[in-house]
N, C-alpha and C positions, 0 to 999 in steps of 0.2 A: 633183463628186459624181455628176452625171448620166451622165457617160461610164462611171463605175464601176457605176452602177445598171443601165445597159443591158447591159453585159458580164455582170454578175452574173445578171441575169434570163435571159439567153440561155444562160449556162454551166450554170446550175442547173435549167433547165427549170421555173422557178417558175410560168410561165404554163400549166403542165400539172400542177398540184398534184394529189396523189393523191386519188382519190375512191373510196369503197367501192362494191362491187357490191350494189345495193339490191334488185334484181329477183328474184334466185334464190338458192338455197342449194346448195352443192356438198358432197357427203358426204365430209368428211375425218374427222379424229378427233373423236369426239363429246364435246365439253366445253361447259359453259355459258359459261365465260369462259376465254379463252386468254391474257389480258394480265396482266402483273405490275403491279398498281396501287400498289406500294410501291417502295422501293429508290432507287438513284441516278438522276440526270437522264438517264443514258444510256438508261433505259427509256422515256423520254418523247419519242419521235420524232414530229415533226409530219408526216412522210411515211408513217406506218404506219397505214393504215385498219383497221377491225375485221376480224376473221376472217369470211370469207363465211358460215360456219356459226353465227356468234354469234346468240343469241336473247335476250340481255339486254334489248335495246330492245323486243322483243315482249312479254316478261314485264312490263316497265315500262308499256307502253301498255295492255295488257289489264287489268292491275291498276288503273291510273289510271282505266279505263273501267267498273269494276265497278258494277253496279246503275244504270247510265245507259242510257237507252233508245236514244239516237242512235247511239253507237258500236257497240252490240250489235245494232242493226238493220243497220248498214253492214257489219260483219264478223260474219256470221250464225253461223259455225261456232266454237263455244266451245272453249276449251282449259283453262279453270280450274275447279276445284272448291274451294269455300271453305265451311267451317263457319260457322254464325252463329246468331242468335236473332231471333225476332219477339217484341217486348216484350208484356207483359201490357197489356190495354186496347186492343189493336189490333183494328179492325173488318175482317172478311173477308166477302166476298159470293159467293153461288152462285146462278146463274140456272138454272131448270129448268121443264119443261112440266108437271110433276106436283108436288103438295104432298107430297113424300117426301124425307126427309133421307137422303142417301147412306149406305148400309150399309157400304161399303168405301172404299178409297182413291179420292179424287176431287179435282178442282181447286176452288180458291176464289180469287177475284180480290181484289186490294187496292183497286181502284177500282170503284164500283157501275156506272159506264158500261161497264166491261169485261164485267161479268156479265150485264147486261140483254139484250144481243142473243141470248144463249143461252137465256134464258127465253122469248124470242119464238119460238124454234123449237117451243115447245109448241103453238102455234096449229096447226101443220101436223099434229099428232097429235090434235087436238081437245081439247087441254088448255088451261090458262090460261097466264099469264105470272107465274110464282112467283119472287119474289126473297127468298132466305134471307140473313139478316144474322146473323153470328156475332161474338162478342167473345172474345178470348183471355183466359183466366183465370190464366195463368202464362206465363213466357217459353217459347216453343216452340223446341225444338232443331231446326235445319234445316240442309240442305246446299244451297248455291247453285251451279247450273250456269250459267256465263255464255254469251254469245251469244244467238241467238234460239232458246233451248232448248225452247220449247213448240211450235215450228213442226213440223208433221208432214210433213217432206220427206225425200227421199233424197239431198239435196245435202250432208249433213254436220251438219245442225243437231242430230241425235239421236245422233251418234256416242258422245259421252261417256256418256250414260245407257244406251245399248244395250250398250256394252262392259261396263259395271258390272253390268247386269241379266242379259245373255245371253252375254257373252264375245265378241260380234261384232255389227256393225250388221245387222239383219234387215230387208231391204227388204219382204219379204212380211208382216212384222209392223209396218210403218212406222206405220200408222194405229191400231194396237191399243194406244192409250194406257192403257186400263184394265189390260191385262196388264203393260205396262211399269211402271206405278205399283205394282201388286201385287208384282211381283218385286223392285223396288227397296226397297219397304217391308219385304218379308220379309228382304232382305239386311241392312238396318240396324236391324232390330227390337231386337236384343240390346244395341245402343248407345243406345237411348232416343231415337232421332231421330223427330221428329213429322212431318216432311215435307220437301218440296223447293221451293226458290224458282226459278222459271223465268220466261221472258219471251216474249211474242209481241206483240200489239197494246199490251199493258201488262204489268205484273208480276203473277204469281200465286203462291199457295202451294198446292202439291199436298199435301193432308193425308192422312196414312195412316189417320186415324180422325177422324170428325166427333163422336166421343163422348169425346175425351180432350183436355183443355187448352182447350176452347172451350165457350161456352154460346150458346144461341139467343137473340138479341135480338128478332127478328121473322121471320115467314114470310108474306109478303103477296102477294096477287094484284094486281099493279100494272097500271094502264092504259097500254098501249103500242101503238105502231103494229104492225099485223099483218104487216108485211113486214120480216123480219130483214135486217140489213145493207143497207138502202137507203142512198142517198148521204148523207142527213142523219145517220143512225145511224153510218155509217162515220166521218164527220167528227167526231162527238162522241166516239167511242171513241179515235180517233187523237189528239184534243185531250187526252184523259185521259192517254194514254201520253206525249205530248210534255211534260207537266208534269215528267217525270222525265228529260228529254233530257240535261241537263248536270249536272255535279257540283253538289250532293252526290247527285243522283239519287234513288232510292227510299230514303227515310230511315226507313221503318218496318221495315227489315231491318238488323240490326247484324252485320257480318262480322268474323271473327277471322282476320286475315291471318297470324298466327303458325302457322296450320294450313293455309295455302294449299297446294294441290297443282296443279301446272301441267304440262301435256303439252309445254310449251316448255322444261321442265327437261331438258336433254340428259344429265344424269347419271341421272335417273330413267327417261327414255324415249329412250335413244340410237338405237333402231331407227327412230324417226321422222325422224332427220336425212336419211337417204337417201330416205325417202318424200316429203319436201318438196323434194327436188332438182328444180330447173328450174321450180318453181311460184311463182306470185304468192301473196301472202298470202290473197287471196280463196279460193284453192283448197286451202289447208292443211286436211288431214283426219286422222283418227285411225284409219281403218278397217284400215290395214295394220300396225298396231303388233304387235310380236312378243308371243308368249304370255308370255315371260319378263318383258318390260317391263310388261305388263298386270298380272301377278301382283305385281310390285314396287309398282305404283301402288295396287292394292287393299290391299296390306299396309300401305303408308304411311297410306292413308286410315283404315283400321281402327285403327291405332295412335293417330291423331289423335282419332278419335271416342271412343276408350276413355279419353281424359283425363278426370279428374274435373270435375264442374261447377264453374264459377268459377275454372278453372285460369288462373293468371297467369304469363306467361313472364318469366324473369329480366331480359331486356333492357329491357322496358318501353317499347320504341320505338313511336311512332305512325307506322307505315309509310305510311299513306295521306296523312298530313299532310306527311311528307317528300317524297313523290312529287309532291303538289300544289304544294308550295313551288317545286320545280324546274320543273314545268310552267308555273306562273304566272309565274315569273321569265323564262323564255325564250320562251314561245309568241308573245306579242305582239311582242317585240323581233325575233325571227327573221322574223316576218311583215312587220314594218315594213321591215326590211333588204331583204327580197325585193322589196317595192314600190319601194324606192329604187334597187336595182340594175336592176330592170326598167325604170325610168324613164330610165336613161342612154341618151342618143343619141350614139353614138360619132362620128357625122358632124357633130355640132354641138359646137364647142369649149366654148361656154358651158355647155351641158347636161352635157357630160362632166366638167368641173371642178366644177360645182355639186353634182351628185349623187355624184361620187366623194368630195368633201369631206364631204358629209352622211353618207355611208355610213361613212367612216372615223371620224367623230365618234361615230356609234352603236356601232361596234365598240369604240372606246376606252372609251365609257361602260359598255358591257356588261362589259368586263374591268377596269374601274377598281379594284375591290377587290383585284385580283390583280397589278397592275403595281407592283412594288416599286421603290424608289429605286435599287436596285443594278442594275436592268435598263438596259443601255446598248447602243446600236447599235455594231456592229463598225466599225473604222476602214475607210474606203473606199480608203485608200492601198494601192497595190500589190496589187490584188485577184488572187486565185488563180483563173484561168479554169477550172481543173479541179476547183474545190471542189464537193463534192457538195451536193445540195439539203438533206440533213439537216444537214450541217455549216454551211451558209450560214444556217440558221435556228436554230442552237444557242442563240443569245443569248435567244431567246423561250421556251426550254423551261421556265424557272422560272415564267413566267406560265401556261403550259399546265398544269403540274403543280399549281400552287396552285389554279387554277380547277377542275380536275377532282377534286381530293381534299377540297375545303373542306367538303362535306356529309357525308363518310364517314370522315374521318381519325380522329376520336375514338371511333368505334364499335367495340365489342369483339365480334368474331364468336364468341368462345369461349362466350358466354352466350346465344347465339341458337339457335333451333330450325333444323332443316334448311330449313324454309320461309323463315325470316328470312334465312338465308345466301343463299338464292336471290334474295331481294329486295335484299339488300346488293349482290350482283354485278350485278343489273339496274340499280340506281342508279349503280354505278360505271361500268359499260359505257356507259350512256347519257350521263352527264355527261362522261365521257372523250371521246366522239366529238363532242359539242357543243363542248367546249373546244378540242379539236384543230383543228376546222375554223375556229372563230371566231378562235382565236389565230393560225392560219396566215393567215387573211384580213387580220387587223390587222397582223401583222408584215410582210406583203408590201406593205401600204399605207405603213407606216413607211419601209421600205427604198426604196420608189419616191418618197419625198418628199412624200406626200400629207398626212401627219400633222404639223401645225405644232408640236405639242407635243414631238415626238420626231423630229428629223432633217429636218423639212420647212422650207421658207421660206428656205433659204440661197441659192437660185439658181433659174433658170428650170426649170420642170418639163418633162420629156420626155414629150410627148403620146403617142408610140407606146408607151412603157412603161406609161403610165397606161391606155391602151386595153387593153393585154395584161392588166394586173392586174385591171381591172374585168370583163373577159371571164372570167377565172379565178374571180373572186368569184361571178359568176352560176352558173358550173358547180358550184362547191363548195357553195354555199348551196342550190341546187336539189337536189343530191345528198343533203345532210344532211337536208333537210325530207322528202324522199321516203323516206329510211331511217327516220327517226323516225315518220313517218306518223301524227302526232297528230290525233285526231278534231276538235280545236278549230279546225283549219284547213278543215274540210269544212263549207261553209255555202252558202246561196243567194246568188248574186251576179248582179244586185243584190239587196238585201234585199227580202223580201216586204212587201206592203202590210198595212195594219191589218186587212183582212178575210181575210187569208191566213195560213198557217203554212208554214214550210219543212219539207219532207216527203221521206222515203225510202220506197220501196216496201216495205210491211210485210205479212208473211204474216198472214192468208190473202188479203188484198185484192190482186188483180192476179196471183195465182198460180193457174194452171189446176189443177183437182183431179187430173188425170192427169199433171201436170208436163210436158206437151208443148204446143207452141204450137197455139192454136186459131185458125184463119183467121176473119176477115181480120187478126188481130193482126200488126202490123208487126214485122220482125226486131229492131229496136233494143230493143223492150220485153223480148225474151227475155233479153238481156244484163242488163237492169235487175233481174231476179230475183236474179241472182248477184252483180252489181256495181252496186248501187243508187247513183244519182246524185241529189243534192239538187235539188228543184224546188218551186215554190210551188203549194199546193193551197188551194182556197177553203174557209173555215170557214162561210161564209154563202152561201145559194143565189144563183146556180146553183152546185152543188157539183161543180166541175171540178178536175182535176189529180190525182185519186185513182187 
């Protein structure tokens, strides 16, 4: 068998298994999904990576990250607009230097720690530190802009709102949030929208009116430090935001994913495919969207907002639950496999065999529900040296298909909204690529004789073949995890101590007001505004790391 394995590996170039291009997008035909997820096994090629322009995995990850502080701080430029409600009985807070209830659109924080630094600014004007506490008297109808959408920067954080309010991002109006809120509120007034949910240091509800749907609980002059945003205050505000870092995130906002509008929907906004060409995800922006696409987006939004209150979609699918099931199933398993593969020492025979076997076991366990008794290894006799890579792995196609379709096979797209069909394709595209890579890794291990349950253990293992297979494993797994780019893998390593929290640079802390480096700020920190990396920051004095 080993002679056949070596010939097969060389002939089929298994050790150069196909890996998708994860870094950039190339402007080809603009389609959300280009893969046929049904039909015969011929459609399930293990050497066919996703189209370079596919965005299903981006829809999947951004939806999975909704209302979570950590991922929306990491990827600041939002691409999703989602209708939702803030339930009755929710407390909202507004900090001000004067005891005056806002007469027009204005922000309110969901956490008091987030509001209080702004009331401290009143000391500079000779006023007090007034904390207004409101309670919602009915469900508030809201729109949620994802990303760090309350950050007043020209880096793309305001693109979604500015396009809807003014038709284009206006750098000269970047800090004019009062005008932005007024124009957004005027646009959606006829649809009964009460405000917008945005995020910076924590989550806020920008209310179109402080006289509708809310009552005043208190308006108090609180005793506070006269220095706004001192290190202690910063640590406390960031701690409040970090409470919503991971799923389920900010639970006081209920989103309706059946009305999701995403700028990653290439049917809705095809002009952005070429705009994203050659760019990393950090740099994805909306500013060069075509007028035709923008009109289409606004029309879709208005149709969604015009739906009657209490609207229930026929599908009844809990999309967030489905997405979380998939994320929970694979995130830790892929991370563990990456650890195992990275632990392999090819120069050490014992390490090579030990970690190769452990990885193969994990691969088999991951695919166990999808490995049917009918799956058998092809005969090693008389191998065809010219056999293609795809043909050599044909025997594993049923596993690939069963794995990739198990979560969506019974779903009826005919009863879904356009938003739900986008989510369906996102789930399909994401699970397909996970299952393609994992099945390919598992199948290569089986053929190499590593899997004792299927084809292994009948003779001596060929160490050179094993080395080649494990090298390919690392290549393919790293590529998959880079393509998925799940925020659950972004963490402080090693973990922070009990007096610290894991932190990503969060606007406005660490952002110069004029958005240009201020000496003697070192160059690496400039990149951290755009591509924040996790680090430990102290919650208890001395307050370092912020």
